[in-house]
C-alpha positions, 0 to 999 in steps of 0.5 A, a space after each residue: 777320586 777312585 778306590 772306594 769299596 762301598 758297602 750296603 748301608 744296613 739300616 739307619 746309623 745314628 750320629 751318637 756313640 758311647 762306650 756303653 754301646 759296643 754293639 752300636 759301635 761295631 755296627 757303625 764300624 762295619 758301615 764305615 768299612 770303606 777304602 780311604 781316599 787314595 788320590 795321589 799327592 800334589 807335586 808341590 804343597 801349594 798353599 791354598 790361598 784363602 779368598 782375599 788379598 795376600 796381605 790379609 793372610 796375616 799381620 806378620 810372618 812366623 818368627 821365633 818366640 819365647 814359648 814356655 816349655 811343655 810339661 810332661 802332659 804336653 801342655 805349657 803352664 805359663 803364659 801364651 806365646 806372643 805369635 802371629 800367623 804366617 802371611 805366605 806359604 812356607 816350605 814343607 819338611 816330612 819325617 816319620 816317628 815311631 810312637 807307641 801306646 802300651 803294645 800299640 804301635 803308632 808310626 806317625 808321619 809328620 809334616 812341618 814348616 821347613 826352611 827353604 823355598 816354598 813349593 816342591 815336594 816335602 823334603 825328608 828331615 828338612 830343618 824346621 822353619 823359624 818359629 813355633 807352630 800349632 800342632 794338628 793331629 790328622 786321623 786316616 779312615 779305615 783301610 787308609 794310611 797317612 800318606 793318602 791325605 798328603 794333599 791336605 797335610 802338606 797344604 796345612 804344613 805350608 800354612 804354618 801347622 805341624 801335622 802329625 798323622 799316625 797309622 792306627 794299628 788295627 784300621 790302617 791299610 796294612 793292618 793284620 788283623 784288620 779290626 774296624 771296631 778298634 776305632 773305639 781305641 783310637 781317640 786315646 791313641 791320638 792323645 798319646 801321639 800328641 803327648 809323645 810329639 810335644 815332648 820333642 819340643 824340649 829334646 835337645 838336637 831334635 828337628 822339632 825342638 823349639 818349634 812346637 806350640 803345645 798351647 794350641 792343638 787341633 785334631 782333624 780326620 776323615 771317615 773313621 778318622 773323623 769319628 776319632 777326632 770327635 771322640 777326642 772331645 767326648 768320652 776320652 776327652 783330651 783337654 788340650 784340644 782347641 779345635 776339631 775338624 770332622 770330615 765325612 764322620 760324626 759323633 762318638 759320644 757327647 762332647 765334654 769339657 771346655 767349649 771347643 770350635 768344631 768344623 764338620 765337612 760332609 758331602 750331601 750324597 755320601 753313601 758310606 756315612 750318611 749326610 744326616 749323621 754329620 748333621 746330627 752331630 752338628 745339631 747335637 752340640 751348642 759349642 761354636 760350630 760350622 758345617 761345610 756341605 759339598 753339594 752332590 759330594 760323596 764320601 771323599 772324592 772332594 778331597 782330591 786336588 782339582 776335584 769339585 769342592 776341593 778348593 772350598 774344603 782346603 780353604 775352609 779347613 785352613 782358615 778355620 785352623 788359622 782362626 782357632 789355633 793362630 787367633 787370626 780374626 781375618 781368617 774367621 771373617 773369610 770362612 763364609 766366602 771360603 766355603 760358598 760356591 753356587 752348585 759346589 758348596 755351602 757354608 753355615 756356622 754358629 761361631 
């Protein structure tokens, strides 16, 4: 995967940030000024099957269930949904929504399980598949766009997740002006996008009405988006978040609130955000946590389909989310095998 603009690593960057350290945040942002992954999206959102038989992927396919309505905060207050993870790949739909937080524009691309035959390119505004699906917020890196990560988002949607990816106002590829330090405001942007999206669950006539499981939310992101995801568990803690994936990133402050499983994914030859930064974040929390190391991996080449480590990355991410958001115990049991391959990747966890 090409297209990375690498900058010199000016000094050692620590793994922890908070709002009381704006200069440190700015320094980190400057180090992070790298183009996001730009590998072309796959021709079809093929479900990256975890290791094991197809029968082990879930006890039942997704089916309609009587979930409680989401509150204004986007979090249902009644009992949990009776639910089961999909056991096979689903078709994928895609739409673009215009959200805002104050005067901050947050155009958001949403990939979601759709009706029809699995495979093929995502279908614009396709009818949603039957059932309610957990929601995952995906955050891009600096100079990135949501579509740069379609190789991940479509696979997650095919596996039974609604994936919402905002273009952050001052760090996306087309931002003018481009402000790396605005990353500090992105955790709050992410929370605003989740709230706005979940309101659609109760909006009559909307494509996603009745299909969003507001009781099971995850966040994930790459590079600056990884820091953004971590930030949603820290100073601007979003109490709705049930799981987080930090790819080639690190901490944005001490994690707060309810213990939440976190998966870190990092190449041990990353010259943009050091491997040690990810390790520091992993070591700093006592929460349930896992670490996928891409051996010889750089800042994000492993995110390209067919690249060394891609299969281990998408399988581990998918099963981590199936476990944390669908309650799929078999997926948790597969994690070690998903992320382990001699010379390619190694997996460790304290879950």
